[in-house]
C-alpha positions in Angstrom: 184.3 132.4 139.2 180.7 132.9 138.4 178.8 132.9 141.8 175.2 133.6 140.7 173.2 130.7 139.6 171.5 132.8 136.8 174.9 133.2 134.9 176.0 129.7 135.2 172.8 128.8 133.5 173.8 131.7 131.1 177.0 129.9 130.6 175.3 126.5 130.0 173.0 128.3 127.4 176.2 129.5 125.7 177.6 125.9 125.6 174.3 124.7 124.3 174.2 126.8 121.3 177.9 126.4 120.6 177.4 122.4 120.6 174.3 123.0 118.6 175.9 125.1 116.1 178.8 122.6 115.9 176.3 119.6 115.0 174.6 122.0 112.7 177.8 123.4 110.5 180.1 120.3 110.7 178.5 119.2 107.2 179.6 122.6 105.7 183.2 121.5 106.2 182.5 117.7 105.8 180.7 118.6 102.3 184.2 119.5 100.8 185.4 115.8 100.8 182.0 113.7 101.2 181.4 113.9 97.4 184.7 111.9 96.9 182.8 109.3 98.9 179.3 109.4 97.5 179.7 111.2 94.2 177.7 114.1 94.9 176.4 116.8 92.6 176.4 120.5 93.6 172.6 120.1 93.5 172.6 117.2 95.9 174.8 119.0 97.9 172.7 121.8 98.3 169.9 119.4 99.2 172.0 118.0 102.0 172.9 121.4 103.3 169.1 122.0 103.3 167.9 119.0 105.0 168.5 120.2 108.3 166.4 123.5 107.7 163.4 121.3 106.7 163.4 119.4 109.8 164.2 122.4 111.8 161.0 124.3 110.3 158.7 121.4 110.8 159.4 120.8 114.2 160.1 124.6 115.4 156.8 125.5 116.7 156.0 122.1 118.1 159.3 122.2 119.9 158.5 125.7 121.2 154.9 124.4 122.3 156.8 121.4 124.1 159.2 123.8 126.0 155.9 125.9 126.7 154.2 122.7 128.0 156.8 120.6 129.8 159.3 123.0 130.6 162.9 123.5 129.3 164.5 121.0 131.7 162.7 118.1 130.3 162.1 119.3 126.6 165.9 120.1 126.0 167.3 117.1 127.8 165.2 114.7 125.6 165.9 116.6 122.4 169.6 116.8 123.0 170.2 113.1 123.8 168.3 112.4 120.6 170.3 114.9 118.8 173.6 113.2 119.9 172.3 110.1 118.6 171.4 111.3 115.0 174.8 113.4 115.0 176.7 110.2 115.3 174.6 108.3 112.9 175.5 111.2 110.2 179.0 110.0 110.4 177.8 106.3 109.9 175.9 107.3 106.7 176.8 105.5 103.4 175.0 107.2 100.4 173.3 110.5 99.5 169.8 109.4 101.1 171.1 108.2 104.2 172.9 111.4 105.0 170.0 113.4 103.9 167.7 111.7 106.3 170.4 112.1 109.3 170.6 115.9 108.6 166.9 116.2 108.5 166.6 114.5 112.0 169.4 116.9 113.3 167.2 119.7 112.6 164.1 118.0 114.1 166.0 117.6 117.4 167.6 121.0 117.5 164.3 122.9 117.0 163.4 123.4 120.6 166.6 125.1 121.8 166.6 128.7 120.7 162.8 129.2 121.6 163.4 127.7 125.0 166.7 129.8 125.5 164.7 133.1 124.4 162.1 132.1 127.2 164.6 131.5 130.0 166.3 134.7 129.4 162.9 136.0 130.3 162.3 133.8 133.4 166.0 133.8 134.9 167.2 137.5 134.0 165.8 140.8 135.2 164.8 143.0 132.4 168.1 145.2 132.6 170.1 142.0 132.0 168.0 140.1 129.2 169.8 141.5 126.1 173.2 140.5 127.7 171.7 136.9 128.3 170.4 136.7 124.9 173.9 137.9 123.4 175.6 135.4 125.6 173.7 132.4 124.4 173.5 133.8 120.8 177.3 134.3 120.7 177.7 130.6 121.3 176.0 130.0 117.6 179.0 132.1 116.1 181.7 130.5 118.5 180.1 127.2 117.5 180.7 128.2 113.9 184.3 129.3 114.7 185.0 126.2 116.6 183.7 124.0 113.9 185.9 125.9 111.3 189.0 125.1 113.3 188.4 121.8 114.9 186.1 120.1 112.5 188.7 121.1 109.5 191.5 119.6 111.8 189.5 116.3 112.4 188.8 115.9 108.6 192.5 116.6 107.7 194.0 114.4 110.0 191.3 111.6 110.6 188.3 111.7 108.3 185.0 113.5 108.0 183.1 110.7 109.9 185.3 111.2 113.1 183.8 114.7 113.2 180.4 113.7 113.6 181.1 111.4 116.5 183.0 114.1 118.2 179.9 116.5 117.9 177.7 113.6 119.0 179.7 112.9 122.1 179.7 116.7 123.3 176.0 117.0 122.9 175.3 113.9 124.9 177.4 115.4 127.8 175.6 118.9 127.6 172.4 117.2 127.9 173.3 115.3 131.2 174.9 118.4 132.8 171.7 120.5 131.8 169.3 117.9 133.3 171.5 118.0 136.6 171.7 121.5 136.8 169.0 123.5 135.2 165.5 124.3 137.0 162.5 125.9 135.3 162.0 128.5 137.9 164.5 130.5 139.9 162.8 129.8 143.2 163.1 126.0 142.7 166.8 125.9 142.2 168.5 124.1 145.2 171.5 126.4 145.1 170.0 129.9 144.6 170.0 132.4 147.2 166.8 134.5 148.3 168.6 137.7 147.3 169.1 136.5 143.7 165.6 135.5 143.3 164.4 138.7 144.4 166.9 140.5 142.2 165.6 138.3 139.1 161.9 139.0 139.9 162.1 142.7 140.9 159.7 145.0 138.9 157.9 142.0 137.5 154.2 141.8 137.7 152.6 138.6 138.8 151.5 136.4 135.6 148.2 134.5 135.4 148.3 131.5 133.4 146.2 131.6 130.3 145.7 129.5 127.2 147.9 130.3 124.2 146.4 130.7 120.7 149.3 130.3 118.2 146.9 130.9 115.2 146.1 134.5 116.8 150.0 135.3 116.8 150.4 134.0 113.4 147.7 136.5 112.1 149.1 139.4 113.9 150.9 142.1 112.0 153.9 142.5 114.4 154.6 138.7 114.5 154.3 138.8 110.6 156.7 141.6 110.3 159.5 140.2 112.5 159.0 136.7 110.7 159.5 138.1 107.3 162.3 140.1 108.6 164.0 137.1 110.4 163.6 135.1 107.1 165.4 137.6 105.3 168.2 138.0 107.8 168.7 134.1 107.8 168.9 133.8 104.1 172.3 135.5 104.0 173.2 133.8 107.3 172.5 130.5 105.7 175.2 131.1 103.1 177.7 131.6 105.9 176.5 128.3 107.6 176.4 126.3 104.5 178.3 127.3 101.4 181.2 129.7 102.7 183.9 126.9 102.9 183.0 126.1 99.1 183.1 129.7 98.2 186.6 130.2 99.7 188.0 126.8 98.8 186.7 126.2 95.2 186.2 129.7 93.9 188.9 131.5 95.8 191.5 128.9 95.9 192.1 128.8 99.7 193.6 125.3 100.8 191.3 123.4 103.3 193.7 123.7 106.1 194.3 127.2 105.6 190.6 127.9 105.6 190.4 126.7 109.1 192.2 130.0 110.0 190.8 132.4 107.3 187.3 131.3 108.0 187.6 131.7 111.9 188.8 135.4 111.7 185.6 136.9 110.7 183.7 135.2 113.4 186.2 136.3 116.2 185.5 140.1 115.2 181.6 139.3 114.9 181.6 137.9 118.5 183.1 141.1 119.8 180.6 143.2 117.6 177.6 141.4 119.0 179.1 141.7 122.6 179.2 145.6 122.0 175.9 145.8 120.6 174.2 143.6 123.2 175.8 146.0 125.9 174.7 149.2 124.3 171.3 147.8 123.9 171.0 147.1 127.6 172.4 150.3 128.7 170.1 152.3 126.5 166.9 150.4 127.6 168.1 151.2 131.2 168.1 154.6 130.6 164.7 154.5 129.2 165.0 154.8 125.5 162.3 153.3 123.5 162.8 149.5 122.6 161.4 150.0 119.2 164.4 152.0 118.2 167.1 150.8 120.4 166.5 147.0 119.2 165.3 147.6 115.6 168.1 149.9 114.5 171.1 147.6 114.9 169.0 144.9 113.2 168.0 147.1 110.2 171.5 148.6 109.9 173.1 145.3 110.3 171.1 143.6 107.5 171.7 146.6 105.1 175.4 146.7 105.7 176.1 143.1 105.8 175.6 143.1 102.0 179.1 144.3 101.6 180.1 140.6 101.1 179.4 141.0 97.3 182.6 143.0 96.9 184.5 140.0 97.8 183.6 138.4 94.4 185.7 140.9 92.5 189.1 140.4 94.0 191.5 137.6 94.2 193.5 139.1 97.2 192.8 136.8 100.2 193.6 139.8 102.7 190.8 141.8 100.5 188.4 139.1 100.5 189.0 138.5 104.4 188.2 142.0 105.1 185.0 142.2 103.0 183.7 138.9 104.8 184.8 140.2 108.1 183.0 143.6 107.7 179.9 141.7 106.2 179.8 139.1 109.1 180.2 141.6 112.0 177.1 143.5 110.8 175.1 140.5 110.1 176.0 139.1 113.7 175.3 142.3 115.4 171.9 142.2 114.3 171.1 138.9 115.6 171.1 139.8 119.3 168.5 142.5 118.4 166.3 140.0 116.7 166.3 137.5 119.6 165.4 140.3 122.2 162.2 141.4 120.2 159.9 138.8 121.2 160.0 139.7 125.0 158.7 143.1 124.0 155.6 141.4 122.4 154.9 138.6 124.6 152.2 139.3 127.6 153.8 136.8 129.6 157.4 135.3 130.1 156.2 131.8 129.0 154.7 133.2 125.7 158.3 134.5 124.5 158.9 130.7 123.5 155.9 130.7 121.3 156.7 134.1 119.6 160.2 133.0 119.3 159.4 129.6 117.7 157.0 131.4 115.3 159.8 133.8 114.1 162.5 131.1 114.1 160.2 128.7 112.0 159.8 131.3 109.2 163.5 132.4 109.4 164.5 128.9 108.8 162.4 128.4 105.9 165.0 130.4 104.1 167.5 128.0 105.7 165.8 125.5 103.3 165.7 127.7 100.4 169.0 129.6 100.2 171.5 126.4 100.0 169.4 124.7 97.4 169.2 128.0 95.4 172.9 128.6 96.1 173.8 125.0 94.8 171.5 125.3 91.7 173.2 128.6 90.4 176.5 127.7 91.5 176.3 124.4 89.8 175.0 126.2 86.4 177.5 129.2 86.3 180.3 128.2 89.0 179.9 131.7 90.4 178.3 133.1 93.3 177.3 136.4 91.5 173.8 135.4 91.3 173.3 134.0 94.7 174.8 137.2 96.2 172.5 139.4 94.3 169.6 137.5 95.5 170.9 137.7 99.1 171.2 141.4 99.1 167.5 142.0 97.8 166.3 139.7 100.3 168.3 141.5 103.2 166.9 144.9 102.1 163.6 143.5 102.1 164.0 142.2 105.6 165.3 145.6 106.9 162.2 147.2 105.4 159.8 144.5 107.1 161.3 145.1 110.6 160.8 149.0 110.3 157.4 149.1 108.6 155.4 146.0 108.9 156.6 145.0 112.6 156.0 148.6 113.6 156.3 149.7 117.3 157.3 147.0 119.9 154.4 146.9 122.2 152.8 143.9 124.1 150.4 142.1 122.0 146.9 141.6 123.9 144.3 139.7 122.7 140.6 140.5 123.7 139.2 138.0 126.2 136.1 137.3 124.3 
């Protein structure tokens, strides 16, 4: 039983990200059977898989600002209620264009959640617990992918692809109501919190003075540029896992759809444990006084470099070997994620600015979520092979690791002159 309010909110964040990813990636399984209904080409499939990213990118900085301006309670309740509606509408789509528009709107309404949760980790958790809190909600994303892999495939196989969208829409609606009922924008205003927990959350925290936020100044800052390029590169390979992995395994490796529900979930389970371990180690090292620059950037860079092992899965037809390659790649990729989302708090001068920096880096990261599925769809359509898409992913991942280490530089608070 969780007795502290902050960890109950942490559990809600975990469920919120899980449900968001269920809404986000159910298309990856559904796209295996939708072409039979709509007669889609591989390139059209790529555009549908990218449509989410277009809406997500366009709304990301606006969503981050909405959280900063109105608070996470109102902003996320409204966005998740609208998300539940458009998720259900995805299941009611009747051709390529209607599905494209619905997926675009899913991206629009999901945009505020990650910047909001990054800021909430700074507001609701003391410094020595923040990486664990970030790791908890970020694990929700991969749990959501695993949940979708098993449950969505089951719903498609036993009912149809439209039912899967209705299912995720209902879950989203339920979460929005619970969030509005339970969450508060500051620990002290929560009706169930104790004075001791408020003191624990706020210990070693200096009083923050409200100030105007200049997004343009952050966009011109070298550190923000560095982490944004790095996150773009990280998300390029991640986009493959979220969009084209079912097609890769079913169409090119001959794995049956129902078998994919099991095979596709195994790498995710191991990756989740990898992220938990990395989050625990980072928090321990930070608590012992090790520099955040090395503690947080090392797993990010190593994870991106070592995740490129996925390319070796191309050269075997052995399902077990393919599964091992995917698992190793996914563990390293996911382990990088917790470090990425813990970096904005090192750069932000105030806790509320974490959502602004988080929204900027997430905007750039999800531009790759637009590009990668279309590029993959084009080359796969032309060659019926994933060799070229994987080579591109490897190059991009190496560039990303270099950007974190060199352009982003030392992780210190960004301070702008008052004049």
